[in-house]
N, C-alpha and C positions, 0 to 999 in steps of 0.2 A: 488699266486701272483707272486712268483719267476719265475714260468715258463712263465707267461706272459711277465715279463721284459726281461727275456732271449729270447724270440721270437722276441720281440721289437727290441732287439739288433740285432739279425740276420737280421731282416727285414731292418734296418739301414745299416747293413754291405753289404747286398745283395739286395738293394732295387728293381732291376727289376725283378730277380728271384722270389724274396718273393711276389712282387706285382701280377705277373702273376700267381702264385701258389694258391694265396688267390682269385684272379679274376676267374681262372679256376673252383675251388670248387664253387664259388657263381653263375657262369653260368651254370653249371651242375645241382646245386639244383634248381636255378631259372628256367631254361628251363623245367625241369621235372614238377615243381610245376604249371607253367603256362600252360603246355600242359594238364595236368590232370584237372585243374581248368576250362580252356576255353572249354574242350571237354566232361568233365563229371561232375564235382561238380557244375558249374552254371547251364548248361542245365537241369540236372537231380535234382539240390538241391531245397529244401523247402525254399521260402522266400515270404515275403508279396506280395499278400494275397494268394498265392498257398502254403499253408502249409500241404497240404494231398495228394500230389501227388503220394506218394506211395501206396496209396489206390485206385488210380484213373485210369479208362480206359478210352480211347479216340476213338470215332467213327468219322471220318473226311472226308472219301471219299465214295460218292455213287457210286457203280460199277454196272452196269447192261450188261447182255448178252443176245442175242436173245435166246429164248425158243428152239428152235431146236439145238442150239449149246451146246450140254449136256457136250462136252468135252472141252468147253472154249477156243476153237483154233480160233474163228473168231474174228471180230473186237467188241469192247466193248465201252461203254459210261462210262466216269467217271468224277465226278465233286464233289463239296462240296455238302452236303444234301440239298434236297428240304424239305419244311414244311411237305409234306405227309410223307416221309419216316423218318425223324427226329421225327415227332410224333409217328409213330409206334415204333422205337426203345425206346423212353422214356417211354413207357408203361411197361416196364420189372418190376417184382416184387422181383427179387432176389437181387437187390442193395439197398443201404441205401438212395440214392437219385440220380436223373439224372437232368441234365440241358440242355436245348438247348439256343444256342446263336449264333449271327452272328459271321462269321469267321473275316470279314473285317468290321471295322468302316467306317461310311459315312462321308466324309468331309463336314462341316457344318460352319456357322458363329453365333456367339453368340453377343447379346446385350441387353440392358434394353429398356423398352418401352419409346419411346420419345428420346432416344439417338441417335447421329448423326451416319450415316453409316461409317463415317471416324473413328468411335470408336469400331467398331466391332472388335471381337476376332475371329480367325479361329481355329478350333479344330477338333475333332473326336468324333462322336456319335455312340455308340453301342446298338444293339437290344439284350436284354437277358429276360430270363423269371424269375420267382419270385424265383425258386430253385437256379438259380446262386449265390444268396446271402447266400445260405446254403452251398453249395459246397466251395466257395471261402470265406476266412475269412477277409472281409474288416473291417477296423476300421471306425466306423462312429463317424465324429467329432460333427456333428449335425443331428438331425433327425433319419431317419430309412428307409429301402427300401420301394418301393411301395408294395401296398398289392395285393394279388392274384384277389381281386375284382376289383381292378383298372386296373390290367393287362388284366383280362377277357373282360372288358369294353372299352379295348384299350383307356384308358383316356391318356390326354396329361399331363403326370407327369414324372419326371426325377430326378435322382441322379446325382449329380455332384462332380467333385474332388474338393480338397481344394484350389489349386491354382487358379482354375476358380471362386470359391467363394469369394477368397479374392480380385480378380481383379475387382469384381462389388460390393461386399458387405463389404469389409474390413474384420475386425475380428468379425462382429455381425453375428447373427444366421439368415440365409437366408431362412429356412425352412418356407414353406406356400407362399412364394413370388414368383414372376413370373419371367421368363427370356425368351427373345425371342430366339429361334432357327430356322434359315431360315425363320424369320419374324413371326413365329407362337409362341404363347404363352404356355410355359410349367410351370406347377407348381413344384416347387421343394419340394420333400419328404425327402431329406437327402444329407449330404456332407460327403465325405470319404477322407481319405488320399491318395495322389497321387499314381499311380501304376507305377513301372519302365516300361521304354520304351522296356525293353528286353522280357516283356511277352506280346508278340504281339497279342496273341489270345484273350486276356482279357483287355488290357490297352485301355483307353479312357479318354476323358475330360467329358463326360457324358453319362449316361446309361439310356435306356427308354424301355418301357415293350414289351415284346413278348407274345402273347396270344396263349395258346395251345389250347383253346376252339373255337377260330375263324376258319371258314370254310378254309380247306387246300386245296388250289388249285395249278395250275401250273403243272410242270413236275413231274411226279412219283417219280423220283430219284433225279434229279438234281437241285441244288439251291445254297445258300450262307450260310448254317448253318452248326454247328456241334454239336454233343452230347457228353457231358462230363458224366461219370458214377463214382459215388463214392460207392464203396464197403465197406461193414462192415469190412472186412479184405482182404489182398491179397490171402488168401485161397479160396475166392468165386469167384476168377477170372474165373476158369474153368466153374463153374455153370452159371455165367452171360453170358460167351460167348455161352454156349450151348443154354441158353433161346433166346438170341438175334437171333441165327441161327434159331430157330423154328419161331419166330416171322416174320423173312424174308421170310421164305417158305411159311407161311400163307398169308403173304402180296403179295408174287409173284404169288400166285395162283388168285389173284383178277386182275391181270394185263393181258393184251391180247397178247402182243408180247414179252414182256421181263421178265426175272427174276433177282432178285437181290442178288449179291454173296458179303458176308462178306469179303472175300479175307483177313482172319486173323484178322479182326476187330470185336469187339472192342478191343485195345491192349494197354499194359501198356505204360508209358512215353518212356522209352528206345526205344521200337520198334517204336513208332510213330515218334521219331525224327530220327530214323535211316531209316525209310521209305522215308522221304522227301516229295517232292510234286510230285504227280501223280504216284507214283511208285506202280504199281499193285500187283507184287510178295511180298511175306512176307520177310521181311529182315532176312539175316541169322546172327543172334546175335553171334553165336559162332565164325564165321569166321571174323566177324567186330572186336570182342574182341581180337582175336589173333593178327589182324593187329595192332590194338591200343597198345598192349602191346610190340609187336616187335618195333613200332615206339619210345615208350617211352624208351625201352631199348637201340636203337640206338642213341637217342637223348642223353641219358646219356653216353653211350660208347664213343662217339667222343670227348667231351672235356676230358673224364678220361683218354683217350690214351695220350693226350697232357700233362695231368697232371702227370701221371707216368713218362713221359719223363723229365719234369721240376724237379720233386722230386728227380729223379736220379742224375740229374745234380747239384742240390742244395746239395745232399749228398756227391758227389765227392768233392765239394770245401771245404767240413769240415773235410777232412781226417787229416790234421795236427793237428786240434783242437783235434780230438779223439785221435790221437797218443800221443798228450801231456797228455791228462787226464789218458789215460791208463799207460803211464810212472810214473805218480804221484799215482798210486795204483787203479785205478777205474777198477771194473771188467767188462767183456763183458757183464753180466747182467745189470749192472748201465748203461752202455752206450746204450744198446738197449732199456731200460726202457725211458732214455732221449729222445731218437728218438721218441718212441711211444707217449710219452707226448706232444713232439713238434708237432707230426703230428695231435694230437687231437685239440690242440690250434688252428692251421691252419684251420682245418676243421672247428671248431666252429666260427672263424672269418669270414670264407667263407660263412657258413650257415646264419649268420646274415645279411650278404651283400645279399645273395641270396634270402631271405624272403623279404627283403626291396625291392630289384630289381624287384621281382614279383608283389608287390602290387603297385609299382609306374608304371610299365609297363602296368598292366591291366586297371588301372584307366586312365592313360594318352592315351591309345590307344584303349580304349573301343569301341569307334565309329567305329574303323577299324577292331578290332577283331570280332565285332558282327554285322558287316554292313548287312550281310545277313540276319539277325534276327530283327534288329531295323529298321523298314520301315519308320519312322517318327522320326527324330532326335530331334524334338521339345518336345517330351516326355522327362521328366526327367529320367536319366539313374542311378539308384541306386543299389547298390549290397552290400548285408551284408558281413562283414568280413569273417563269417563262410562259405560263398559259394565261396570264394577264396582260403581259405587254409584248408586243411585237415592235420592235425598233423600226422596222420597215413602216408600220402604221404610224408610230408617233413621228417618224421622220417626215412623211407625207404631210400629217397634220401641222407639224411645225412648219413646214415650207410654205404650206398655203396660208398660214397665219402671218408668216414673215412677209410674203408677198403683198398680202393685204394690208399690213401695216406700213411698209414701205410706200406702196403705191398711195395710201391714204395720206400720208404725210409729204411724199414728194409732189403730189400734183399741185396742193396749194403753195408748197415752198418753191417751186418752179415758177408759178406764177408771180409770186411776190418778190423773188430774188431778180426777176427781170424788169421790175418796175423801178420808177425813180426812186433814190433813196430817200428824198424827202417824204414820199408817201409812206414808207415803212416807218421812218421816225416818228410821223404824225399819226400813226396808226392807233386807234383806241383799243385798250384791252377790255 
């Protein structure tokens, strides 16, 4: 406690330098934590209802070349998957489960029978198969998912989110009741907790059945679907990719003019996110990692350089104090330990402010930081604390800042404590 009191006294004596030093530490830690959170922890993290993404592979783009283009040099066709191609991929046996669902939700209106159109609610409805509910761990407040029989029969059934259920039915159980979607009656089979708007591939206000047994028509490659694959473990990824490639070769043999190329798909979450939209070449994850870590280092280095200069300036202003303490018998070791302890306290205060700064900034600016991902800001945007902070990342940032603080203050302190006492006592502030 004495150390905190002493640091508080120093802060009051030198409020500008002290405040800037603490703020510099906070910014260094906050900027690194925010960068890692927004670029890695949140996009790649597990949170409701996507708790198994470390075991998942994603097949999102159907890519077809002309059959005479064996070197894949000519023009190609690329789009989200059509039902014919999605059904082929979903038949693999090496995975625990596969799910076909629409990439984008349909904009629809909701209302109750006999309700005025003025009371309609606009929202999004997404087509999903029955295995969607096995891959993603939705929490059912009421009821259950629609059954495979209902999906195969293309029944007018639907699972709705909790906020929509409360809008029309209050806190009562709406399962078995009907809701009009685009003026058509759908029977509600279940109610789930709302999904964060950040998970754009699965979020919706309502989910209705996709049937794998319905006749698959349309384009042999292109459509608006994607296939999510849940492996028994990440060790099965190579085996799954090999089976998918065999399935595509067999499927391509039935097509007259084109063959389907996986182009590295299905791929883990990180690769899928790095690929972005319509990127045909497989992402170079090693290169992207190098760029990311260099960026983090530079983000941490810029405020740290200023921090070193400020710490040096703060140390010079304390030369007379060090000289007085040395004159009264303090050893060089005592003085240096005092400097180290003060540096640790400054770093600790800065770390606390940095963590608070990160949390406030991410939540306040979430619609700006994730504007490319959140296509409908009407969805609730919730992120668990675990997806914002990694104590390992924060620990590394704090350690780096502590080292810089300590070194920045120790170097001048080492020089000054080994000089003659008279020099320190006569040092000008």
